[in-house]
C-alpha positions in Angstrom: -5.4 -11.5 30.2 -7.3 -10.7 27.0 -11.0 -11.2 27.6 -10.6 -11.4 31.3 -13.1 -9.5 33.4 -12.7 -7.7 36.7 -16.3 -6.8 37.1 -19.2 -8.9 38.3 -22.1 -9.5 35.9 -25.5 -8.2 36.8 -27.4 -10.9 38.7 -31.2 -11.0 39.0 -32.9 -11.2 42.4 -34.2 -14.7 42.3 -34.8 -15.3 46.0 -31.8 -17.6 46.1 -30.5 -16.2 49.5 -28.3 -13.4 48.2 -28.9 -10.4 50.5 -29.0 -6.7 49.7 -25.4 -6.2 50.8 -24.2 -8.6 48.1 -26.4 -7.0 45.5 -25.3 -3.6 46.5 -21.6 -4.7 46.0 -22.5 -6.1 42.6 -24.2 -2.9 41.5 -21.3 -0.8 43.0 -18.8 -2.7 40.9 -20.9 -2.4 37.7 -21.5 1.3 38.0 -17.9 2.0 39.0 -16.7 0.2 35.9 -19.2 2.2 33.9 -17.7 5.4 35.3 -14.0 4.6 34.9 -14.6 3.4 31.3 -16.7 6.4 30.3 -20.0 4.6 30.0 -21.3 7.0 32.6 -19.8 10.4 31.7 -18.9 13.1 34.1 -22.0 15.0 35.0 -24.3 12.2 33.9 -27.3 11.5 36.1 -27.5 8.1 37.8 -31.2 7.4 38.2 -32.1 4.7 40.7 -35.1 3.4 38.7 -33.1 3.1 35.4 -30.2 1.4 37.1 -32.5 -1.0 38.9 -34.0 -2.0 35.6 -30.6 -2.3 33.8 -29.1 -4.5 36.6 -32.4 -6.3 37.4 -32.4 -5.5 41.1 -34.6 -3.5 43.4 -33.8 0.2 44.1 -32.5 -0.6 47.6 -29.1 -2.1 46.5 -28.9 0.6 43.8 -29.3 3.3 46.5 -26.7 1.7 48.7 -24.3 1.4 45.8 -24.7 5.1 44.9 -24.1 6.1 48.5 -20.8 4.2 48.5 -19.8 5.7 45.2 -20.4 9.1 46.7 -18.3 8.3 49.8 -15.5 7.1 47.5 -15.5 10.3 45.4 -17.1 9.1 42.2 -20.6 10.5 42.6 -22.1 13.8 43.9 -25.7 14.3 45.0 -27.5 17.6 44.4 -31.0 18.8 45.3 -33.6 18.2 42.6 -30.9 16.6 40.3 -30.1 13.6 42.5 -26.9 11.6 42.0 -24.6 12.5 39.2 -21.1 11.4 38.2 -18.6 13.8 39.7 -16.9 16.4 37.6 -13.1 15.8 38.1 -10.8 18.8 38.5 -7.1 19.2 38.1 -6.9 19.6 41.9 -8.4 16.1 42.2 -5.7 14.8 40.0 -2.9 16.5 41.9 -4.3 15.3 45.2 -4.4 11.7 43.9 -0.8 11.9 43.0 0.0 13.4 46.4 -1.7 10.6 48.3 -0.1 7.9 46.0 3.3 9.3 47.0 2.5 8.7 50.6 0.8 5.3 50.4 2.3 3.4 47.4 5.9 4.2 48.3 5.3 2.8 51.7 3.7 -0.2 50.2 6.6 -0.8 47.9 9.1 -0.6 50.8 7.0 -3.0 52.9 6.5 -5.4 49.9 10.3 -5.6 49.3 10.9 -6.1 53.0 8.4 -9.0 53.1 10.0 -10.6 50.0 13.4 -10.3 51.7 11.9 -12.2 54.7 10.7 -15.0 52.4 7.2 -13.8 51.2 6.4 -15.2 47.7 6.3 -12.5 45.0 5.2 -14.8 42.3 2.0 -13.1 41.5 3.8 -9.7 41.0 6.2 -11.4 38.6 3.2 -12.9 36.7 1.6 -9.5 36.4 4.8 -7.9 35.2 5.1 -10.5 32.5 1.4 -10.1 31.5 1.8 -6.3 31.3 4.9 -6.7 29.0 2.9 -9.1 26.8 0.0 -6.7 26.6 2.3 -3.9 25.6 4.0 -6.0 23.0 0.6 -7.0 21.5 -0.6 -3.3 21.7 -3.6 -4.4 23.8 -4.2 -0.9 25.2 -7.2 -1.7 27.3 -5.5 -4.7 28.8 -2.4 -2.6 29.5 -4.4 -0.3 31.7 -6.2 -3.1 33.6 -3.0 -5.1 34.2 -1.2 -1.9 35.3 -3.9 -1.3 38.0 -3.7 -4.9 39.1 0.1 -4.7 39.3 -0.1 -1.6 41.6 -2.8 -3.3 43.7 -0.6 -6.4 44.1 2.3 -4.3 45.4 -0.1 -3.0 48.1 -1.4 -6.5 48.8 2.2 -7.7 49.1 2.9 -5.1 51.8 0.8 -7.2 54.1 -0.9 -4.2 55.7 -4.6 -5.0 55.6 -5.8 -1.5 56.5 -3.7 -0.1 53.6 -5.2 -2.7 51.2 -8.7 -1.6 52.1 -7.9 2.1 52.1 -6.5 2.2 48.6 -9.3 0.4 46.8 -11.2 3.6 45.9 -7.8 5.2 44.9 -7.2 2.6 42.3 -10.6 3.1 40.9 -9.8 6.8 40.7 -6.5 6.0 39.0 -8.2 4.0 36.3 -10.7 6.8 35.8 -8.1 9.5 35.5 -5.7 7.5 33.4 -8.5 6.5 31.1 -8.9 10.2 30.2 -5.3 10.7 29.1 -2.6 8.7 27.4 0.3 11.1 27.5 3.0 8.6 28.5 4.2 5.8 26.4 3.5 2.3 27.4 7.1 1.4 26.8 8.3 4.0 29.3 5.9 2.8 31.9 7.0 -0.8 31.2 10.6 0.1 32.0 9.6 1.8 35.2 7.4 -1.0 36.3 10.1 -3.5 35.5 12.7 -1.7 37.6 10.2 -1.3 40.5 9.1 -4.9 40.5 12.6 -6.2 40.2 13.6 -4.2 43.2 10.7 -5.6 45.2 11.4 -9.1 44.1 15.1 -8.7 45.0 14.1 -7.7 48.5 15.5 -4.1 48.3 13.2 -1.9 50.4 15.0 1.5 49.9 15.4 1.0 46.2 11.8 0.0 45.8 10.7 3.1 47.7 12.8 5.4 45.5 11.6 3.8 42.3 8.0 3.9 43.4 8.3 7.6 44.2 10.0 8.5 40.9 7.5 6.4 38.9 4.5 8.2 40.5 6.1 11.6 40.3 7.2 11.2 36.7 3.6 10.5 35.7 2.2 13.6 37.3 3.0 16.3 34.8 2.1 14.4 31.6 -1.3 13.5 33.1 -1.9 17.1 34.2 -0.8 18.4 30.8 -3.1 15.9 29.1 -6.1 17.0 31.1 -5.4 20.7 31.3 -7.8 21.6 28.5 -10.7 19.4 29.6 -10.8 19.8 33.4 -11.4 22.8 35.5 -8.6 23.8 38.0 
């Protein structure tokens, strides 16, 4: 996974038929990646003119991308200041863990159910192996990316299309928050991921649900503790 990219590259408007919707999606992904990786810090202004120049597009797709980022909770808009990267709070972090307990546990149960019914879980197994390799090689950045992909694959494996679409902004928020703190060892998370994935691949819905719940809940306090000195309540 080293060197792989999950973000589209900036593409100039060359009149090749790409419409504003496609350009807005491209800019959305680029700015989102900038937010979750810290390129655009909390409280930083997102100026349409500057972004349009950086990504070589008109201001229309930039404006649409910023509107989506605001809807998904990454950006806030203020009079006279315009769009700025949101200031996260500890309440935001707690709420994220609460909603994960509702959605990801359900996804794990459904994923295991579908595997028991014959659905192929090969992609999940590949991601588990890739995660283990990244941890062994101490590729910290790749560990975070693959972990997010692994959680997303469990949701995809659930087969619930509405759930898949609903959690996309949540996984962006997860990467953002987890990028600000590293209070849990990768080895511990590897063990939890392995147990969870093995339960899903073995087609054990109740066990998968329980392991997903414990994995999420065990991560809450270390993350909150790691952010307590930098985030407001």
